[in-house]
N, CA, C and O of each residue as an XYZ file, in Angstrom:
436
protein
N     177.179    160.122    -10.853
C     175.908    160.646    -10.412
C     176.060    162.143    -10.159
O     176.863    162.551     -9.319
N     175.318    162.941    -10.858
C     175.416    164.387    -10.692
C     174.236    164.890     -9.865
O     173.123    164.372     -9.943
N     174.519    165.898     -9.085
C     173.494    166.507     -8.249
C     173.105    167.832     -8.887
O     173.954    168.667     -9.198
N     171.817    168.002     -9.074
C     171.326    169.236     -9.672
C     171.464    170.385     -8.667
O     171.012    170.264     -7.529
N     172.082    171.493     -9.074
C     172.211    172.614     -8.140
C     170.842    173.231     -7.850
O     169.989    173.325     -8.733
N     170.650    173.647     -6.603
C     169.387    174.259     -6.220
C     169.325    175.687     -6.711
O     170.316    176.416     -6.664
N     168.172    176.078     -7.174
C     167.950    177.455     -7.601
C     167.255    178.204     -6.477
O     166.703    177.592     -5.563
N     167.283    179.518     -6.544
C     166.615    180.326     -5.534
C     165.112    180.070     -5.536
O     164.465    180.179     -4.494
N     164.555    179.734     -6.688
C     163.122    179.498     -6.780
C     162.717    178.196     -6.101
O     161.553    178.029     -5.738
N     163.665    177.263     -5.921
C     163.362    175.966     -5.332
C     163.278    176.018     -3.808
O     162.731    175.100     -3.195
N     163.807    177.070     -3.183
C     163.886    177.135     -1.730
C     162.528    177.549     -1.166
O     161.925    178.521     -1.621
N     162.057    176.798     -0.171
C     160.788    177.079      0.495
C     161.079    177.481      1.939
O     162.130    177.150      2.489
N     160.139    178.196      2.542
C     160.278    178.615      3.931
C     158.944    178.375      4.619
O     157.890    178.630      4.034
N     158.979    177.883      5.868
C     157.739    177.601      6.586
C     157.156    178.896      7.154
O     157.855    179.900      7.294
N     155.864    178.852      7.477
C     155.185    180.025      8.032
C     155.812    180.414      9.374
O     155.979    181.599      9.662
N     156.158    179.415     10.193
C     156.754    179.672     11.498
C     158.114    180.360     11.352
O     158.400    181.323     12.063
N     158.948    179.873     10.440
C     160.265    180.468     10.190
C     160.122    181.889      9.647
O     160.915    182.769      9.982
N     159.107    182.108      8.806
C     158.885    183.439      8.224
C     158.614    184.466      9.319
O     159.106    185.592      9.252
N     157.833    184.079     10.324
C     157.541    185.007     11.414
C     158.727    185.176     12.359
O     158.781    186.164     13.091
N     159.676    184.246     12.366
C     160.885    184.412     13.166
C     161.886    185.331     12.475
O     162.686    185.992     13.137
N     161.844    185.375     11.143
C     162.776    186.225     10.385
C     162.327    187.679     10.410
O     163.156    188.574     10.575
N     161.029    187.933     10.250
C     160.506    189.305     10.267
C     160.047    189.611     11.688
O     158.994    189.137     12.115
N     160.830    190.400     12.422
C     160.510    190.680     13.815
C     159.402    191.717     13.933
O     158.414    191.498     14.633
N     159.566    192.857     13.243
C     158.547    193.914     13.316
C     158.802    194.923     12.211
O     159.936    195.064     11.753
N     157.769    195.623     11.777
C     157.981    196.718     10.825
C     158.498    197.948     11.570
O     158.100    198.207     12.706
N     159.370    198.688     10.937
C     159.879    199.923     11.529
C     159.129    201.090     10.897
O     159.259    201.358      9.703
N     158.351    201.772     11.712
C     157.558    202.898     11.225
C     158.189    204.174     11.750
O     158.002    204.541     12.910
N     158.934    204.845     10.891
C     159.562    206.115     11.220
C     159.186    207.124     10.143
O     158.517    206.785      9.166
N     159.611    208.336     10.326
C     159.334    209.369      9.330
C     159.990    209.012      7.997
O     159.382    209.166      6.937
N     161.232    208.536      8.056
C     161.965    208.193      6.839
C     161.348    206.972      6.146
O     161.215    206.961      4.922
N     160.970    205.945      6.918
C     160.391    204.754      6.296
C     159.017    205.045      5.701
O     158.629    204.423      4.712
N     158.284    205.977      6.287
C     156.989    206.372      5.733
C     157.181    207.081      4.395
O     156.392    206.881      3.471
N     158.213    207.902      4.283
C     158.507    208.563      3.013
C     158.942    207.558      1.960
O     158.610    207.715      0.785
N     159.686    206.517      2.362
C     160.134    205.505      1.416
C     158.991    204.640      0.911
O     159.083    204.062     -0.172
N     157.910    204.542      1.686
C     156.775    203.713      1.266
C     156.111    204.266      0.005
O     155.411    203.534     -0.695
N     156.320    205.539     -0.288
C     155.806    206.123     -1.531
C     156.508    205.522     -2.751
O     155.963    205.546     -3.854
N     157.725    204.980     -2.554
C     158.502    204.387     -3.641
C     158.514    202.861     -3.547
O     159.458    202.214     -3.999
N     157.446    202.280     -2.949
C     157.296    200.824     -2.807
C     158.405    200.201     -1.964
O     158.823    199.075     -2.236
N     158.889    200.916     -0.943
C     159.918    200.384     -0.054
C     159.356    200.294      1.364
O     158.720    201.229      1.851
N     159.600    199.155      2.020
C     159.156    198.939      3.386
C     160.388    198.589      4.231
O     161.339    197.991      3.728
N     160.366    198.962      5.511
C     161.509    198.721      6.390
C     161.065    197.795      7.529
O     160.043    198.033      8.172
N     161.846    196.739      7.767
C     161.540    195.762      8.800
C     162.767    195.521      9.663
O     163.899    195.640      9.196
N     162.535    195.181     10.927
C     163.602    194.750     11.827
C     163.730    193.242     11.685
O     162.731    192.522     11.718
N     164.970    192.760     11.526
C     165.228    191.334     11.335
C     166.344    190.895     12.276
O     167.097    191.739     12.762
N     166.471    189.583     12.547
C     167.571    189.106     13.396
C     168.933    189.353     12.737
O     169.021    189.522     11.520
N     169.977    189.372     13.541
C     171.319    189.643     13.035
C     171.796    188.582     12.050
O     172.598    188.885     11.166
N     171.318    187.340     12.184
C     171.800    186.274     11.311
C     170.892    186.029     10.099
O     171.104    185.060      9.369
N     169.890    186.878      9.869
C     168.976    186.704      8.739
C     169.669    187.102      7.433
O     170.380    188.105      7.377
N     169.453    186.300      6.383
C     170.024    186.607      5.075
C     168.994    187.328      4.215
O     167.806    187.356      4.538
N     169.466    187.910      3.114
C     168.567    188.623      2.214
C     167.534    187.685      1.599
O     166.373    188.059      1.431
N     167.953    186.473      1.265
C     167.033    185.501      0.672
C     165.950    185.093      1.665
O     164.785    184.965      1.290
N     166.324    184.885      2.929
C     165.339    184.550      3.956
C     164.335    185.678      4.141
O     163.140    185.425      4.293
N     164.809    186.921      4.129
C     163.925    188.072      4.285
C     162.960    188.145      3.101
O     161.765    188.373      3.290
N     163.467    187.955      1.897
C     162.626    188.012      0.702
C     161.530    186.946      0.749
O     160.359    187.246      0.518
N     161.911    185.703      1.049
C     160.939    184.619      1.092
C     159.928    184.819      2.215
O     158.754    184.485      2.052
N     160.362    185.357      3.347
C     159.459    185.598      4.469
C     158.420    186.659      4.143
O     157.238    186.481      4.435
N     158.852    187.760      3.542
C     157.920    188.832      3.170
C     156.906    188.314      2.160
O     155.713    188.591      2.276
N     157.381    187.557      1.164
C     156.475    187.011      0.154
C     155.484    186.035      0.775
O     154.331    185.981      0.350
N     155.910    185.265      1.771
C     155.034    184.277      2.421
C     154.001    184.969      3.310
O     152.820    184.627      3.262
N     154.432    185.934      4.116
C     153.537    186.568      5.091
C     152.520    187.491      4.416
O     151.329    187.424      4.718
N     152.984    188.354      3.501
C     152.124    189.387      2.938
C     151.592    189.071      1.544
O     150.800    189.848      1.010
N     151.996    187.966      0.942
C     151.555    187.553     -0.403
C     151.813    188.645     -1.444
O     150.914    189.027     -2.194
N     153.048    189.139     -1.480
C     153.467    190.146     -2.456
C     154.737    189.652     -3.147
O     155.351    188.684     -2.699
N     155.135    190.317     -4.241
C     156.376    189.998     -4.935
C     157.425    191.024     -4.535
O     157.176    192.229     -4.572
N     158.605    190.532     -4.152
C     159.704    191.394     -3.710
C     160.699    191.556     -4.847
O     161.130    190.576     -5.455
N     161.062    192.809     -5.129
C     162.031    193.095     -6.182
C     163.454    192.965     -5.653
O     164.292    192.315     -6.279
N     163.737    193.586     -4.491
C     165.085    193.508     -3.921
C     165.034    193.723     -2.417
O     164.052    194.228     -1.873
N     166.129    193.323     -1.754
C     166.264    193.488     -0.310
C     167.636    194.082     -0.030
O     168.650    193.572     -0.508
N     167.665    195.156      0.743
C     168.917    195.746      1.216
C     168.935    195.635      2.732
O     167.937    195.935      3.387
N     170.065    195.204      3.297
C     170.159    195.067      4.747
C     171.193    196.041      5.302
O     172.176    196.383      4.645
N     170.935    196.477      6.538
C     171.811    197.432      7.214
C     172.068    196.910      8.616
O     171.125    196.618      9.352
N     173.335    196.787      8.995
C     173.702    196.371     10.344
C     173.973    197.625     11.167
O     174.895    198.383     10.864
N     173.170    197.844     12.209
C     173.315    199.013     13.058
C     174.099    198.624     14.301
O     173.644    197.795     15.089
N     175.269    199.214     14.481
C     176.112    198.918     15.638
C     175.536    199.603     16.876
O     175.080    200.744     16.803
N     175.559    198.904     18.014
C     175.035    199.451     19.260
C     175.913    200.569     19.806
O     177.140    200.505     19.733
N     175.274    201.582     20.348
C     176.009    202.710     20.913
C     176.433    202.424     22.348
O     175.784    201.657     23.060
N     177.528    203.050     22.759
C     177.918    203.017     24.178
C     177.168    204.136     24.884
O     177.171    205.275     24.419
N     176.527    203.819     26.001
C     175.733    204.801     26.740
C     176.081    204.730     28.213
O     176.535    203.699     28.709
N     175.863    205.837     28.908
C     176.064    205.903     30.348
C     174.698    206.055     31.018
O     173.862    206.852     30.592
N     174.498    205.271     32.073
C     173.268    205.385     32.849
C     173.651    205.443     34.320
O     174.144    204.462     34.876
N     173.427    206.587     34.947
C     173.787    206.824     36.354
C     175.264    206.523     36.607
O     175.623    205.949     37.635
N     176.110    206.914     35.665
C     177.547    206.751     35.819
C     178.072    205.378     35.439
O     179.283    205.158     35.443
N     177.186    204.458     35.112
C     177.610    203.104     34.739
C     177.624    202.999     33.224
O     176.649    203.339     32.554
N     178.748    202.522     32.692
C     178.883    202.408     31.245
C     178.151    201.159     30.754
O     178.319    200.070     31.303
N     177.353    201.332     29.731
C     176.619    200.213     29.144
C     176.678    200.296     27.630
O     177.229    201.245     27.071
N     176.110    199.306     26.975
C     176.135    199.282     25.516
C     174.791    198.786     25.018
O     174.266    197.789     25.515
N     174.230    199.487     24.028
C     173.011    199.013     23.376
C     173.369    197.854     22.461
O     174.488    197.775     21.953
N     172.425    196.966     22.255
C     172.702    195.804     21.418
C     172.673    196.179     19.942
O     172.015    197.143     19.550
N     173.394    195.406     19.124
C     173.384    195.611     17.678
C     172.020    195.194     17.134
O     171.327    194.373     17.734
N     171.645    195.768     15.992
C     170.382    195.397     15.361
C     170.564    195.435     13.849
O     171.545    195.971     13.333
N     169.591    194.851     13.153
C     169.668    194.777     11.701
C     168.337    195.200     11.103
O     167.274    194.788     11.570
N     168.405    196.031     10.059
C     167.221    196.475      9.343
C     167.258    195.912      7.927
O     168.328    195.720      7.349
N     166.083    195.651      7.382
C     165.973    195.216      5.995
C     165.041    196.174      5.272
O     163.896    196.368      5.680
N     165.541    196.773      4.193
C     164.717    197.636      3.351
C     164.281    196.799      2.154
O     165.103    196.388      1.335
N     162.983    196.555      2.066
C     162.422    195.662      1.057
C     161.760    196.508     -0.025
O     160.855    197.292      0.261
N     162.213    196.349     -1.272
C     161.595    197.023     -2.406
C     160.624    196.060     -3.064
O     160.998    194.952     -3.450
N     159.366    196.492     -3.189
C     158.328    195.648     -3.766
C     158.212    195.887     -5.263
O     158.550    196.962     -5.758
N     157.730    194.874     -5.979
C     157.466    195.012     -7.409
C     156.359    196.050     -7.604
O     155.520    196.217     -6.719
N     156.339    196.752     -8.746
C     155.257    197.712     -9.000
C     153.894    197.020     -8.951
O     153.727    195.917     -9.472
N     152.929    197.679     -8.321
C     151.593    197.112     -8.203
C     151.370    196.358     -6.905
O     150.224    196.050     -6.577
N     152.427    196.044     -6.148
C     152.301    195.359     -4.863
C     152.425    196.371     -3.738
O     153.264    197.270     -3.798
N     151.590    196.231     -2.705
C     151.648    197.126     -1.552
C     151.450    196.318     -0.275
O     150.840    195.249     -0.283
N     151.980    196.855      0.818
C     151.761    196.288      2.143
C     151.174    197.411      2.995
O     151.778    198.474      3.136
N     149.989    197.167      3.564
C     149.343    198.156      4.415
C     149.617    197.799      5.867
O     149.055    196.833      6.382
N     150.471    198.564      6.530
C     150.848    198.275      7.914
C     149.891    198.890      8.913
O     150.020    198.644     10.113
N     148.927    199.689      8.451
C     148.002    200.327      9.374
C     146.965    199.351      9.904
O     146.357    199.601     10.945
N     146.752    198.233      9.198
C     145.839    197.191      9.684
C     146.671    196.040     10.243
O     147.765    195.772      9.746
N     146.174    195.370     11.249
C     146.887    194.259     11.865
C     146.898    193.040     10.967
O     146.010    192.854     10.135
N     147.919    192.208     11.146
C     148.025    190.987     10.342
C     147.389    189.840     11.086
O     147.369    188.715     10.586
């Protein structure tokens, strides 16, 4: 008995899971400049994979995603009133959309 291997196209994601994977859009000067080249930047959980991010964006915004690049940002050590502390790590996902697809972040979802 052989088991058919799953393809990326066969994987589905629920609406609830999609909103847990995409935490918030990051609107900065650099991300605004990248939006001219069909690239959007989102904050995602540390354990989110590229495939989960792709499926979530496609589910939430009804667009086609060309590629996903992720960046792990290490937390900085900071001092506050002489006490040493550390900012938490975070993860960003840069999503490149297919030509002709756009996401307008100026209107609420």
